[in-house]
N, C-alpha and C positions, 0 to 999 in steps of 0.2 A: 373705345372700350377695350380694355386689356383682357384677353382670354387665355391666360397662362396659369400654370400651377407647378408646384414642386411638392412632392409627397415622398415621405420615407416610411418604411415599415421594417422593424427589427424584431426578429423572434429568435428562438434557439435554433431554428431550422434554416432561416434565410435572413439576409440583410439586403434590402432593395431600396434604391433611390430612382425616382422618375422625375424628369423635367419635361414640361410640355408647353408648347405654344400652338394653339389651334390655328392661328392665322400666320404663323411663321413658316417660311419656306425652309426645307431641310437645310440646316446650317451647322454652326460650330458645335452645338450641343447634341446634334443628331447622331444616333448610332446606338448599338447595343453591345454591352460587355457583361454577359451573365456567367461566363465560364463554361457555357454549353454552346458549341458551334451551331447546331441546327436551330436552337431556340433563337440565337442571335440572328440567324438567316431569316427566320420568320418575322421577327420584330423589325428587321430592316425593310421588309415588304410594307409594313405599316407606315414607316417613314416615307418611303418612295411613292407608294400608291395612295397614301392618305394625304400626301403633300403637306405635311406638318413637321414641325420641329419637335422631335421626341428624342430624349436621351434616357437610356436605361442602364444603370450599373447595379449589378447584383452578385451576391455570393450565396451559394446554397449548399446543402448537404448532398452533393452529387455522389458521394461515396455510398449513399443509401439508394437513391433513385432521383430521377429528374422531377418526380411528381410535385414535391413541395415547392421547388423553384418555379415550375410552370404555373401552378395554382396561385402562388403568392405574387408572381409577376402580373398575372391577370387582375388580381385584387388591387394592386397599387396602380396599374394602368387605369382601371375603372375609377378609382378614387380621384386620380388626376383629371380625368375627363369630366367627372361630376364637378370638381372644384373649378375647373376652367370654364365650364358652362354657366356657373352661378345659378340664377333662377330660370335659365333657359329662355329668357325673353328673346323673341325674334328668330329663333333657330327654325330650320326647315323641319326638324324632328324626325322625319322618315328618310331612310336611305335603302337602296336596293342595287345589287350589282351581280351580273353574271360574268365570270371570268373563265375563259378556256386556257388550257395549257397542254398542248399536244393532245394526248388522248383523254385528258381530264376536263370536266366542266363542273364548276362550282357555282352555287347561287347562295348569296347571303342577303337577308332582309333584316333591317335594324329599325327599331322604334325607340327613341330616347324619351320614353313615356314616364319615367320614374317608377315603373313597375318591372322588377327584375324577373326575367323568365328566359330559359334557353331551350330550344328544340334543336337537337344535333343529330343528323342522320348521315353518317359517313358510309353507309352501305357495309359491304363485307371487306373492308380494308384490313390487310394484315401487314406486318413488317413494321420495323421501327428504325428509320434512318437516324443514325447517331444515337440510338436508344430513345428516340422520341416518336411516339405513334399517335394514332387518332385519339386514343384515350387521353393522352397528355394535352393534345390540342383542345379537346373538350373541356378539360379542367382549366386551362388558360382562359378560354372564352367564357366559361361559367363564372370564374372569378371576376372577369370584366363585367359581365351582365349584372351580377349581383351587386357590384359596388358602383357601377355607373348608373344604375337604375334604368337598365335597358332591356327591352324584349328583343331577343336575337333568334332568328331562324337560320339554320345552316343546312343546306342540302348539297350532297355530292351526287350529281346527275350522271356522271360517267367518270370512271377511273380504273386504272390497272395498277398503278404504282403509288405507294404511300408518299414518297417525297413530293411528287407533282401534286398529289391531292392536298396535302397540308399547305403547300405553297399557294396553290390556286385559292384555297379557302381564305388564307390570310390576305391575299391580294383583293379578293372580293370583299372581305371584312373592311379592309382599309378604305376602299372606294365607297362603300356604303356609309362608313363613319364620316368620311369627308363630306358627303352629300347631306347627311343628317345634321351635322354641326354647322353648316353654312347659315349665315345670317341673311334672311331673305325678306323679312318684314319687321314690324315694330312690336306687335303684340305676342302673346303666348299662343302657340298652335294647339289650342285645346278649347272646347266649348265649356269646360269646367272652370277655366280661368286659372288653372293650377296644374303644374306637372310635377 
């Protein structure tokens, strides 16, 4: 069973292309080129720690702000995951990961339930490395949750520095996504018979 997808989204604000293979090791198509260095850095965490083949090419109106690029990248990533999962038969469905990074501790819990929801608690983070802060990360993950049909809980349990906090959250997100998308049985992981 092939679990890959290619999704494009073109608006007046952004043009984004995502290729994804949930079962592919990071390979020739992996990597991020969004025109925003810190966003690329965060997406590369998804490739490395999610152990998937993900390519993101994007152009956005960065002369205005990184907001549109962050949100729309999350939207397209979510659409790609939903497309690659198909009817979600056999997936583990749930994923959870704690990730420490020096003084930082992040916890992400993911349910590929088909019901979009995000709870994002970054604490009192301030600062925007490369012009990218906790607000932008929330918009990236909100776009993902809404379009992947995922319930996503993000908790920052300890942090002093925004760069480490955002990076730890993305690593935890990647590991939770890897676990939730694993094929571990034959049926749907729901008593309703539908996700």
